[in-house]
C-alpha positions as CSV (number, residue, x, y, z in Angstrom):
1,X,6.7,-14.9,23.1
2,X,4.4,-14.1,20.3
3,X,1.3,-16.2,19.8
4,X,1.1,-18.8,17.0
5,X,-0.7,-17.2,14.1
6,X,-2.6,-20.4,13.3
7,X,-3.8,-20.6,16.9
8,X,-4.9,-17.0,16.8
9,X,-7.1,-17.7,13.7
10,X,-8.2,-21.0,15.1
11,X,-7.1,-23.1,12.2
12,X,-4.6,-26.0,11.6
13,X,-1.2,-25.4,10.0
14,X,-2.4,-27.4,6.9
15,X,-5.5,-25.1,6.5
16,X,-6.2,-24.0,3.0
17,X,-6.4,-20.3,1.8
18,X,-10.1,-20.5,1.8
19,X,-10.2,-21.9,5.4
20,X,-7.9,-19.3,6.6
21,X,-9.9,-16.5,5.0
22,X,-13.1,-17.8,6.4
23,X,-11.8,-18.1,9.9
24,X,-10.4,-14.5,9.7
25,X,-13.8,-13.2,8.6
26,X,-15.7,-15.0,11.2
27,X,-13.3,-13.8,14.1
28,X,-13.2,-10.2,12.6
29,X,-16.9,-10.1,12.7
30,X,-17.1,-11.3,16.4
31,X,-14.2,-9.2,17.7
32,X,-14.6,-5.9,15.9
33,X,-14.6,-3.1,18.4
34,X,-17.7,-1.6,16.9
35,X,-19.5,-4.7,17.8
36,X,-18.2,-4.5,21.4
37,X,-15.3,-6.9,20.7
38,X,-11.8,-7.0,22.2
39,X,-9.6,-4.4,20.5
40,X,-6.3,-6.3,21.3
41,X,-7.7,-9.6,20.1
42,X,-9.0,-7.9,16.9
43,X,-5.4,-6.6,16.2
44,X,-4.0,-10.1,16.8
45,X,-6.2,-11.6,14.2
46,X,-5.4,-8.9,11.7
47,X,-1.6,-9.4,12.4
48,X,-2.2,-13.2,11.9
49,X,-4.1,-12.8,8.6
50,X,-1.6,-10.2,7.3
51,X,0.9,-13.0,7.3
52,X,-1.1,-16.2,6.7
53,X,-3.3,-14.5,4.0
54,X,-0.1,-13.8,1.9
55,X,1.5,-16.8,0.3
56,X,5.0,-15.5,0.4
57,X,4.8,-14.4,4.1
58,X,3.0,-17.6,5.0
59,X,5.7,-19.7,3.4
60,X,8.4,-17.9,5.4
61,X,6.4,-18.1,8.5
62,X,5.9,-21.8,8.1
63,X,9.6,-22.3,7.6
64,X,11.1,-19.9,10.2
65,X,8.2,-19.2,12.5
66,X,8.4,-15.4,11.8
67,X,8.5,-13.0,9.0
68,X,11.7,-11.1,9.4
69,X,15.0,-10.3,7.6
70,X,14.7,-10.7,3.8
71,X,10.9,-11.0,3.8
72,X,9.6,-8.5,1.5
73,X,12.9,-7.1,0.4
74,X,13.5,-3.4,0.8
75,X,16.0,-2.9,-2.0
76,X,19.1,-3.7,0.0
77,X,17.9,-2.2,3.3
78,X,17.9,-4.4,6.4
79,X,14.5,-5.2,8.0
80,X,13.9,-6.0,11.6
81,X,12.7,-9.2,13.2
82,X,9.2,-10.5,12.4
83,X,5.8,-10.3,14.0
84,X,4.2,-6.9,14.4
85,X,2.0,-6.2,11.5
86,X,-0.6,-4.7,13.8
87,X,-1.5,-1.0,14.2
88,X,-4.5,-0.5,11.8
89,X,-4.8,3.2,12.8
90,X,-7.9,4.9,11.4
91,X,-9.4,1.6,10.4
92,X,-13.1,1.9,11.5
93,X,-16.0,0.2,9.9
94,X,-19.6,0.7,11.2
95,X,-21.5,-2.7,11.2
96,X,-24.8,-0.9,11.8
97,X,-27.7,-0.9,9.4
98,X,-28.7,1.8,7.0
99,X,-26.0,1.2,4.4
100,X,-26.7,-0.1,0.9
101,X,-25.9,-3.7,0.3
102,X,-26.4,-4.9,3.9
103,X,-23.9,-6.8,6.0
104,X,-22.3,-8.5,3.2
105,X,-21.0,-5.4,1.5
106,X,-20.0,-3.7,4.7
107,X,-17.9,-6.8,5.7
108,X,-16.3,-6.8,2.3
109,X,-15.3,-3.2,3.1
110,X,-13.8,-4.3,6.4
111,X,-11.9,-7.2,4.8
112,X,-10.6,-5.0,2.0
113,X,-9.5,-2.2,4.4
114,X,-7.7,-4.7,6.7
115,X,-5.8,-6.4,3.9
116,X,-4.8,-3.1,2.2
117,X,-2.8,-2.0,5.3
118,X,0.9,-3.0,5.3
119,X,3.3,-2.7,8.3
120,X,7.0,-3.5,8.2
121,X,10.0,-3.1,10.4
122,X,13.1,-1.3,9.2
123,X,16.4,-1.9,11.1
124,X,18.8,1.1,11.5
125,X,22.0,1.5,13.4
126,X,22.5,3.3,16.6
127,X,24.3,6.3,15.0
128,X,21.4,6.6,12.5
129,X,19.0,6.6,15.4
130,X,21.0,9.1,17.4
131,X,22.1,11.6,14.6
132,X,19.2,11.0,12.1
133,X,19.6,10.0,8.4
134,X,17.8,9.6,5.2
135,X,17.1,6.1,4.0
136,X,15.9,5.2,0.6
137,X,14.5,1.8,-0.3
138,X,12.1,0.1,-2.8
139,X,9.0,-1.8,-1.6
140,X,7.5,-5.0,-3.0
141,X,5.0,-2.9,-4.7
142,X,7.6,-1.0,-6.9
143,X,7.5,2.3,-4.9
144,X,10.7,4.3,-4.2
145,X,10.5,5.3,-0.6
146,X,12.6,8.1,1.0
147,X,12.3,8.0,4.9
148,X,13.8,10.9,6.8
149,X,14.9,9.6,10.2
150,X,15.0,12.5,12.7
151,X,17.7,12.7,15.3
152,X,16.9,10.8,18.6
153,X,14.6,8.4,16.9
154,X,13.3,5.7,19.4
155,X,12.9,2.0,19.1
156,X,9.4,1.3,17.8
157,X,8.8,4.8,16.4
158,X,6.7,4.6,13.2
159,X,6.3,6.5,10.0
160,X,3.2,6.3,7.7
161,X,3.2,6.6,3.9
162,X,-0.3,7.0,2.7
163,X,-1.3,5.1,-0.4
164,X,1.8,2.9,-0.4
165,X,0.3,-0.2,0.9
166,X,-1.4,-3.1,-0.7
167,X,-3.6,-2.6,-3.7
168,X,-7.2,-3.8,-3.5
169,X,-10.2,-3.2,-5.6
170,X,-11.1,-0.1,-3.4
171,X,-7.6,1.4,-3.9
172,X,-4.3,1.3,-2.0
173,X,-3.9,1.2,1.7
174,X,-1.1,2.7,3.8
175,X,2.4,1.5,4.4
176,X,3.7,1.9,8.0
177,X,7.4,1.6,8.7
178,X,8.3,0.7,12.4
179,X,11.9,1.5,13.4
180,X,14.0,-1.2,14.9
181,X,17.3,-0.1,16.4
182,X,19.9,-2.8,15.5
183,X,22.2,-3.4,18.4
184,X,25.6,-4.9,17.2
185,X,26.5,-8.2,18.8
186,X,30.1,-7.9,18.0
187,X,32.3,-4.8,18.1
188,X,35.8,-4.0,16.8
189,X,38.2,-2.6,19.3
190,X,37.9,0.8,17.8
191,X,34.0,0.7,18.0
192,X,34.2,-0.6,21.6
193,X,36.5,2.2,22.7
194,X,34.1,4.8,21.0
195,X,31.2,3.5,22.8
196,X,33.2,3.6,26.1
197,X,34.0,7.2,25.5
198,X,30.3,7.9,24.8
199,X,29.3,6.1,28.0
200,X,31.7,8.2,30.1
201,X,30.2,11.4,28.8
202,X,27.0,10.8,30.8
């Protein structure tokens, strides 16, 4: 079971945006891997802030306990269940000295970089995963995305689109799409027979 995002940041559910931001900055400073912090815990606080630092995602999280289907709207494409906004690959900031502006400006770089990275889940069908497909959707930021899903795509496989993430004063981050294979809960008789045939082929 996923940890409560408020618990991860150490704030109450009624915390203000400023309190959430302050808590995130404090923990990011203490837990950053370049400072000898725990990498897993650092990713957890980034995941938590990615949701609680966004008013729309926070509202859905407060109501449903997750950010899942319908959150962020991919132009008619289904999205998978919530959680997982982690995976800030290539996100490295040196907290050491020697940089202009001192710790304050370095931390702002860290904060901006973390906030600019966006990760979402995209649900696809079993046939799409097995045979491959091309999926087109529109992001919240107005970008038209064409994702070519290769044959034999696995659950959790990710695809990165550089420069398609959140806009900040330092530019746009990356958008990472994580694949979720949607297993149908109900099958028609014909679908069930087809799956039985496929099972017998092994």
